[in-house]
C-alpha positions in Angstrom: 78.8 50.6 110.7 75.2 49.7 110.9 72.7 51.1 108.4 70.8 53.4 110.8 74.1 55.0 112.0 75.3 55.4 108.5 72.0 57.1 107.4 72.1 59.4 110.4 75.6 60.6 109.6 74.7 60.9 105.9 71.7 63.1 106.7 73.6 65.5 109.0 75.4 68.6 107.7 79.1 67.8 107.2 80.1 71.4 107.9 79.1 71.4 111.5 75.7 72.9 110.9 72.6 71.8 112.8 69.5 70.1 111.6 66.1 69.8 113.4 66.2 66.5 115.2 62.7 65.5 114.2 63.4 66.2 110.6 66.6 64.1 110.8 64.7 61.2 112.3 61.9 61.4 109.7 64.5 61.6 106.9 66.3 58.5 108.2 63.1 56.6 108.6 62.1 57.5 105.0 65.6 56.4 103.8 65.2 53.1 105.6 61.8 52.6 104.2 63.0 53.2 100.7 65.7 50.5 101.3 63.1 48.0 102.4 63.8 48.2 106.2 60.8 48.6 108.5 62.5 50.3 111.5 60.5 52.9 113.2 61.4 56.3 114.7 62.1 54.8 118.1 64.9 52.7 116.7 66.4 55.7 115.0 66.1 57.7 118.3 67.9 55.0 120.2 70.8 55.0 117.7 70.9 58.8 117.8 71.0 58.7 121.7 73.9 56.2 121.4 75.8 58.5 119.0 75.2 61.4 121.4 76.5 59.5 124.3 79.6 58.5 122.3 80.0 62.2 121.4 79.8 61.5 117.6 76.9 63.9 117.5 75.4 66.5 119.8 71.7 66.6 120.4 71.0 70.2 121.6 68.2 71.2 124.0 66.7 73.4 121.3 65.7 70.3 119.2 68.6 70.4 116.8 71.4 67.9 116.2 74.9 68.4 114.8 77.8 66.1 113.8 80.9 66.7 115.9 84.4 66.9 114.5 85.2 63.7 116.4 82.1 62.0 114.8 83.2 63.2 111.3 86.6 61.7 111.8 85.3 58.4 113.2 82.2 57.9 111.1 82.5 60.3 108.1 
């Protein structure tokens, strides 16, 4: 699993709760920065879109994101 995907999953509530998508992206960018990686928010958004398309996460229209049960089993 790549580092961005791992950090997205780690920053999502494991109980099915939602998190504000912008906060999630900022948290992942900050984690990456502390690990010495210089990826920007666009790279995180692209990975998040991929996870959404694969149904590992759900990005809701209200600006929140949640980990699916499928995503938890496959990535958690």
